[in-house]
MIMI-677377 format. One record per atom (N, C-alpha, C): residue in three letters; atom name; x, z, y. Coordinates in Angstrom, 3 decimals, padded with zeros to 6 digits. Atoms other than C-alpha are relative to their C-alpha. Example, Ala and Ser with C-alpha at 12.3 -4.5 7.8 and 13.67 -1.06 7.14 Angstrom:
2
   rest   atom          u          w          v
    ALA      N    000.890    000.000   -001.190
    ALA     CA    012.300    007.800   -004.500
    ALA      C    000.900    000.000    001.200
    SER      N   -000.820   -000.060   -001.190
    SER     CA    013.670    007.140   -001.060
    SER      C   -000.770    000.730    001.090
// end
This chain:
90
   rest   atom          u          w          v
    UNK      N    001.191   -000.368   -000.747
    UNK     CA    188.487    245.943    147.225
    UNK      C   -001.163    000.172   -000.967
    UNK      N    001.138   -000.300    000.869
    UNK     CA    185.532    247.545    145.450
    UNK      C   -001.285   -000.456    000.681
    UNK      N    001.268    000.508   -000.513
    UNK     CA    182.197    245.801    145.922
    UNK      C   -001.121    000.809   -000.637
    UNK      N    001.097   -000.806    000.539
    UNK     CA    179.250    248.189    145.547
    UNK      C   -001.357   -000.346    000.623
    UNK      N    001.251    000.384   -000.649
    UNK     CA    176.633    246.505    147.750
    UNK      C    000.143   -001.396    000.591
    UNK      N   -000.025    001.306   -000.650
    UNK     CA    175.665    243.232    149.393
    UNK      C    000.813    000.056    001.297
    UNK      N   -000.765   -000.151   -001.245
    UNK     CA    177.144    244.546    152.659
    UNK      C    001.506   -000.005   -000.285
    UNK      N   -001.414    000.027    000.395
    UNK     CA    180.485    245.173    150.895
    UNK      C    000.447   -001.415   -000.335
    UNK      N   -000.303    001.381    000.376
    UNK     CA    180.382    241.652    149.463
    UNK      C    000.224   -000.843    001.257
    UNK      N   -000.087    000.783   -001.234
    UNK     CA    179.782    240.125    152.897
    UNK      C    001.261    000.374    000.789
    UNK      N   -001.205   -000.448   -000.700
    UNK     CA    182.542    242.226    154.474
    UNK      C    001.254   -000.570   -000.660
    UNK      N   -001.147    000.541    000.726
    UNK     CA    184.971    241.120    151.765
    UNK      C    000.136   -001.501    000.225
    UNK      N   -000.019    001.448   -000.253
    UNK     CA    184.008    237.467    152.246
    UNK      C    000.599   -000.288    001.368
    UNK      N   -000.493    000.222   -001.366
    UNK     CA    184.663    237.694    155.983
    UNK      C    001.490    000.314    000.102
    UNK      N   -001.426   -000.332   -000.031
    UNK     CA    188.053    239.312    155.363
    UNK      C    000.844   -001.104   -000.626
    UNK      N   -000.755    001.042    000.698
    UNK     CA    189.174    236.570    152.953
    UNK      C   -000.159   -001.356    000.680
    UNK      N    000.296    001.281   -000.642
    UNK     CA    187.500    233.607    154.660
    UNK      C   -000.660    000.259    001.354
    UNK      N    000.598   -000.323   -001.301
    UNK     CA    187.019    234.552    158.326
    UNK      C   -000.673   -001.221    000.640
    UNK      N    000.680    001.103   -000.680
    UNK     CA    184.571    232.466    160.336
    UNK      C    000.881   -000.573    001.108
    UNK      N   -000.805    000.684   -001.010
    UNK     CA    186.165    229.924    162.616
    UNK      C   -000.878   -000.332    001.198
    UNK      N    000.692    000.269   -001.270
    UNK     CA    184.970    229.856    166.217
    UNK      C   -001.457    000.438    000.022
    UNK      N    001.339   -000.551   -000.090
    UNK     CA    181.875    231.944    165.710
    UNK      C   -000.020    001.044    001.098
    UNK      N    000.137   -001.102   -000.945
    UNK     CA    180.611    234.148    168.468
    UNK      C   -000.656    001.169   -000.747
    UNK      N    000.530   -001.216    000.624
    UNK     CA    179.286    237.629    167.783
    UNK      C   -001.415   -000.185   -000.530
    UNK      N    001.388    000.232    000.418
    UNK     CA    175.660    236.469    167.558
    UNK      C   -000.047   -000.806   -001.293
    UNK      N   -000.030    000.810    001.218
    UNK     CA    176.467    233.826    164.932
    UNK      C    000.469    000.823   -001.197
    UNK      N   -000.512   -000.823    001.093
    UNK     CA    178.483    236.250    162.844
    UNK      C   -001.029    001.034   -000.441
    UNK      N    001.028   -000.991    000.323
    UNK     CA    175.743    238.890    163.024
    UNK      C   -001.149   -000.642   -000.767
    UNK      N    001.100    000.693    000.677
    UNK     CA    173.056    236.376    162.023
    UNK      C    000.390   -000.384   -001.426
    UNK      N   -000.475    000.373    001.339
    UNK     CA    175.140    235.111    159.087
    UNK      C    000.071    001.229   -000.896
    UNK      N   -000.139   -001.240    000.764
    UNK     CA    175.882    238.662    157.958
    UNK      C   -001.359    000.524   -000.442
    UNK      N    001.335   -000.484    000.343
    UNK     CA    172.223    239.708    158.081
    UNK      C   -000.666   -000.886   -001.049
    UNK      N    000.562    000.934    000.978
    UNK     CA    171.146    236.572    156.205
    UNK      C    000.613    000.226   -001.373
    UNK      N   -000.692   -000.180    001.277
    UNK     CA    173.759    237.106    153.504
    UNK      C   -000.407    001.309   -000.667
    UNK      N    000.381   -001.298    000.572
    UNK     CA    172.922    240.785    153.008
    UNK      C   -001.425   -000.082   -000.542
    UNK      N    001.392    000.137    000.442
    UNK     CA    169.220    239.944    152.768
    UNK      C   -000.074   -000.839   -001.287
    UNK      N    000.050    000.894    001.159
    UNK     CA    169.809    237.104    150.270
    UNK      C    000.661    000.596   -001.241
    UNK      N   -000.773   -000.519    001.137
    UNK     CA    172.269    239.026    148.077
    UNK      C   -000.387    001.416   -000.413
    UNK      N    000.313   -001.412    000.248
    UNK     CA    170.678    242.480    148.150
    UNK      C   -000.679    000.234   -001.350
    UNK      N    000.642   -000.158    001.297
    UNK     CA    168.808    241.848    144.885
    UNK      C    000.955    000.023   -001.183
    UNK      N   -000.978    000.024    001.082
    UNK     CA    172.009    241.538    142.869
    UNK      C    000.638    001.369   -000.177
    UNK      N   -000.638   -001.277    000.312
    UNK     CA    173.537    244.545    141.125
    UNK      C    001.466   -000.016    000.415
    UNK      N   -001.409   -000.075   -000.407
    UNK     CA    176.980    245.785    142.207
    UNK      C    000.966   -000.706   -000.960
    UNK      N   -000.893    000.654    000.966
    UNK     CA    178.619    244.528    138.986
    UNK      C   -000.032   -001.518    000.159
    UNK      N    000.140    001.446   -000.215
    UNK     CA    177.281    241.030    139.673
    UNK      C    000.736   -000.410    001.270
    UNK      N   -000.680    000.296   -001.266
    UNK     CA    178.513    241.087    143.272
    UNK      C    001.513    000.075   -000.169
    UNK      N   -001.437   -000.162    000.250
    UNK     CA    181.922    242.336    142.139
    UNK      C    000.550   -001.193   -000.776
    UNK      N   -000.451    001.122    000.832
    UNK     CA    182.254    239.653    139.471
    UNK      C   -000.020   -001.308    000.783
    UNK      N    000.094    001.257   -000.759
    UNK     CA    181.092    236.853    141.774
    UNK      C    001.093   -000.085    001.060
    UNK      N   -001.070    000.008   -000.995
    UNK     CA    183.543    237.873    144.485
    UNK      C    001.352   -000.283   -000.659
    UNK      N   -001.258    000.231    000.717
    UNK     CA    186.417    238.009    141.986
    UNK      C    000.156   -001.463   -000.390
    UNK      N   -000.061    001.401    000.415
    UNK     CA    185.567    234.561    140.674
    UNK      C    000.171   -000.936    001.198
    UNK      N   -000.181    000.829   -001.196
    UNK     CA    185.289    233.107    144.181
    UNK      C    001.454    000.053    000.461
    UNK      N   -001.406   -000.140   -000.401
    UNK     CA    188.737    234.474    145.019
    UNK      C    000.891   -000.804   -000.949
    UNK      N   -000.817    000.705    000.995
    UNK     CA    190.156    233.005    141.801
    UNK      C   -000.148   -001.512    000.066
    UNK      N    000.280    001.433    000.155
    UNK     CA    188.524    229.580    141.968
    UNK      C   -000.168   -000.788    001.290
    UNK      N    000.356    000.716   -001.224
    UNK     CA    187.592    228.733    145.540
    UNK      C    001.233   -000.517    000.722
    UNK      N   -001.132    000.619   -000.687
    UNK     CA    189.930    226.302    147.321
    UNK      C   -000.275   -000.254    001.477
    UNK      N    000.382    000.249   -001.391
    UNK     CA    188.026    225.746    150.541
    UNK      C    000.392    001.200    000.854
    UNK      N   -000.432   -001.099   -000.870
    UNK     CA    189.396    227.802    153.426
    UNK      C   -001.086    000.417    000.992
    UNK      N    001.101   -000.361   -000.898
    UNK     CA    186.127    227.822    155.387
    UNK      C   -000.863    001.084   -000.628
    UNK      N    000.886   -001.056    000.491
    UNK     CA    183.635    230.656    155.091
    UNK      C   -001.037   -000.615   -000.945
    UNK      N    000.973    000.537    000.952
    UNK     CA    181.355    230.162    152.072
    UNK      C   -001.417   -000.044    000.581
    UNK      N    001.396    000.087   -000.423
    UNK     CA    177.787    229.057    152.628
    UNK      C   -000.824    001.025   -000.773
    UNK      N    000.872   -000.883    000.767
    UNK     CA    174.917    231.319    151.591
    UNK      C   -000.302   -000.579   -001.383
    UNK      N    000.297    000.623    001.298
    UNK     CA    174.083    228.819    148.822
    UNK      C    001.162    000.165   -000.970
    UNK      N   -001.173   -000.163    000.853
    UNK     CA    177.628    229.000    147.480
    UNK      C    000.107    001.438   -000.519
    UNK      N   -000.057   -001.410    000.411
    UNK     CA    177.530    232.802    147.396
    UNK      C   -001.110    000.338   -000.987
    UNK      N    001.112   -000.240    000.915
    UNK     CA    174.113    232.863    145.734
    UNK      C    000.307   -000.626   -001.368
    UNK      N   -000.372    000.663    001.252
    UNK     CA    175.314    230.363    143.119
    UNK      C    001.041    000.814   -000.751
    UNK      N   -001.034   -000.828    000.640
    UNK     CA    178.392    232.506    142.441
    UNK      C   -000.618    001.252   -000.614
    UNK      N    000.660   -001.205    000.526
    UNK     CA    176.153    235.555    141.975
    UNK      C   -000.854   -000.318   -001.224
    UNK      N    000.822    000.398    001.141
    UNK     CA    173.765    233.732    139.639
    UNK      C    000.897   -000.255   -001.217
    UNK      N   -000.936    000.252    001.098
    UNK     CA    176.717    232.548    137.537
    UNK      C    000.607    001.300   -000.523
    UNK      N   -000.566   -001.289    000.415
    UNK     CA    178.230    236.045    137.495
    UNK      C   -001.028    000.807   -000.783
    UNK      N    001.064   -000.721    000.713
    UNK     CA    174.900    237.536    136.437
    UNK      C   -000.154   -000.550   -001.410
    UNK      N    000.118    000.645    001.307
    UNK     CA    174.616    235.029    133.602
    UNK      C    001.189    000.373   -000.897
    UNK      N   -001.209   -000.340    000.751
    UNK     CA    178.207    235.741    132.515
    UNK      C   -000.081    001.443   -000.506
    UNK      N    000.106   -001.409    000.392
    UNK     CA    177.621    239.507    132.487
    UNK      C   -001.087    000.215   -001.058
    UNK      N    001.066   -000.107    000.999
    UNK     CA    174.353    239.136    130.562
    UNK      C    000.485   -000.509   -001.361
    UNK      N   -000.549    000.534    001.256
    UNK     CA    176.117    236.996    127.945
    UNK      C    001.008    000.963   -000.609
    UNK      N   -000.968   -000.978    000.478
    UNK     CA    178.897    239.562    127.681
    UNK      C   -000.709    001.179   -000.659
    UNK      N    000.772   -001.109    000.575
    UNK     CA    176.375    242.360    127.080
    UNK      C   -000.653   -000.395   -001.321
    UNK      N    000.639    000.480    001.230
    UNK     CA    174.539    240.290    124.487
    UNK      C    001.029   -000.130   -001.125
    UNK      N   -001.067    000.131    000.993
    UNK     CA    177.794    239.526    122.671
    UNK      C    000.423    001.363   -000.518
    UNK      N   -000.377   -001.355    000.411
    UNK     CA    178.729    243.205    122.609
    UNK      C   -001.074    000.642   -000.872
    UNK      N    001.088   -000.548    000.812
    UNK     CA    175.304    244.145    121.248
    UNK      C    000.037   -000.562   -001.421
    UNK      N   -000.049    000.648    001.317
    UNK     CA    175.674    241.658    118.414
    UNK      C    001.172    000.511   -000.839
    UNK      N   -001.178   -000.475    000.723
    UNK     CA    179.091    243.018    117.522
    UNK      C   -000.196    001.402   -000.557
    UNK      N    000.198   -001.377    000.452
    UNK     CA    177.754    246.531    117.039
    UNK      C   -001.156    000.069   -000.893
// end
């Protein structure tokens, strides 16, 4: 699954970790909150954070907004370090 936006990220999260016993209003509110909170991250960051969550996350419940934001911040830091390392090598 290719993640190119916050909406894609949220859709992918729901597919992997579907909400348990949420009604439509709860799911819509969570989705809107997540898109709003994650919309500032670049697609590469969202893609990397989703990949890492799939690889490392053991909890079967839907991730909290804080968990997703933390994953994005870590992915951003990882990508920035990778770019810096590549610059130094050239």
